[in-house]
C-alpha positions, 0 to 999 in steps of 0.5 A: 644808341648804336649807329648800325643802320635800320636795314642791318639791324633788321637783318641781324634781329630777324635771324632764327626767328619763327614769326614776326607780327608784323614785319612791316611794323618792325621795320618802321619801329626800327627806323623811328627808333634810329631817327629819334635816337630812342631805344625800343622797349623790348619785353620778355615776361617770365613766370618763375614756375621752376627754379632753373633755366635751361637751353630752351629758355636761353633761345629767347634770351640770346635774341634779347642780347642781340637787341641789347647790343644794338642799343635797345632797352630790355625789360624782363618782367618776372611774373610774381603775380601771374606766376601764382595763377600759372599760364594755361598755354599747352596745358591739358588740365588745370595748373596747380597754383603756386604759393607766393613763397614758391614764386619768389624763391624761383624768381630769385634763382632766375634773377641770378641766372638770366645775367649769364646771358644778358648784361645786368647793367643794361637790363631792367627787371620788374615784378608784375605785381607792381601794377597787377596787384593794384587793379581794383575789381572795376579795373578787372571788369574793364579789362575783361570787357575788351574780349569775348568768350568766343575769342578766348576759346580760339586758343587750342588748349582751351577748345580742346579741353572744352571738347574733352569735357575737362574743367577750365577755371574762369581764372585761367581766362585772366592769364592772357589778359594779365600778360597783355596788360603787362605790355600796357604797363611798361609801354612795350614796343616789342614782346618776345615768346615761344611759338606756343605763346603767340595767343598771349603776345597777340593779346598784348597787341589787342589790349594796347589798341583798346587802351589807345597805345601803339601796338607792340610787335610780336616776336615768336622764337622756335622751341628747342627740342630736348636731348631726347629728340622728341619733345620740347626741352623740359626739366620735368621730362628730364631732357634738358641741359641746364645753363648752370650745370657743371661743364662736364655734364653740359658737354656730355649731354650735348654729345648724347644728342642725335646727329640730326639735332645738331643744325637746330642746336647750332642755330638756337643754342650757340652764339656763332655767326650764321655764316659760320654755322652755315659753313659747319652744316654744309661741311656736315652735309657733304661729309667733309667733317665727321659728325662726332667732330661737329658735335664736339665743336657744338659741345665746346661752344655751348659750354664756353657760353656759360662757363668760359673757354678754359672750362670747355677745354677741360670738359672735352678732355675729360669726355675723351678720357672717359668715353673715347679712352674708356678711362675713369675721369681724373677728378670726381667727388669723394665720400666716406662711409662706415661698413656695411653701407647700403648701395642705394643710400650711398648712391643717394648721398653721393648725388648719383641718384635722386632717391632710393627708388630711383637707385634701385631702378638704375641697379635693376636696369644694369646701369650701376657699376663698382670698379667696372663690375655691374651691380647685380643686387639692390640689397648690396652692402659695401663691406670691403674696407677700401676705396671704390669707384661707383659709376651710374650710366655713362657720365656719373662717377663717385669715389667711395671709401669704406672704413 
């Protein structure tokens, strides 16, 4: 166990947290942990519903890393069982259930990416099918009998769907029960989740009491707003920054955010000490630092977290070359095509657009250039037997040779 006092641990671990239920219980658990030299069992449940992790997911993982560095035991529950059902939290309609194959494929990716933040040697990772799949029908009835329909309908998403006459599947009621049962199975002391997960976290406390266990403390973490500055970060909304994206893409995306998002990103998406963050934000507030310079520092810090200091410096140098000096990047992927080559096919093959329809949309919006000249037609064919640079938006480039 780490020798840091309970009071100092409390100060560190409660920074940038939305809510703790309850703070008094957490203080007592810390004191007991140190007195008995027994690490707290800290639980995070993740349903592998999408294949990649982004900065929004990383907020809670960095908090777990703090607990880990102070000697506490981290347990990541990969919801291979609950993931097939799907969390109804925040849903306006019934979620499509994933197949076992889809869930396991996503879980493998999560396993690789989580350890960009957590210490693999000090992290326990389990699948909740280990206990949920073993429950028989009598066990499930017992679990369901601990909760009333009225209590379940306190969830805002369920009550809204009921008012709007939108279907609610009976199976959706079982999701918070299953997540709560996870806390019983692993004897969790602490559970973490985003603010929207509060109902599910409290369900863990409720079920632990029902089964004669000491209730866990619920930590809710703030939700990181996406790069659009409007909605929470989400891959489906396209406003995300993936933690395994190339350094120059991460850097460019951070530089694209609005200035008023910087305080939130500094606090939730970097590992800088709070004193240093406060100092930077104070300098921003009194105009002793230019917002551009503060944002470049932010971009460097985030790239460094996932790719290292050298990669962050290279990403910054490339950004300056492309955007401040209006030059092409020194390095870009190269592709060779035989004339005549359809511009939309070239864009898809080179990764500049995910589909031909998206390539056409980008061209119609005047977002595609060849050697600095805007492409005017979606039917363009590349015939000139030479090397050309295709640019999409501000950050995507590809060198194309026509033979």
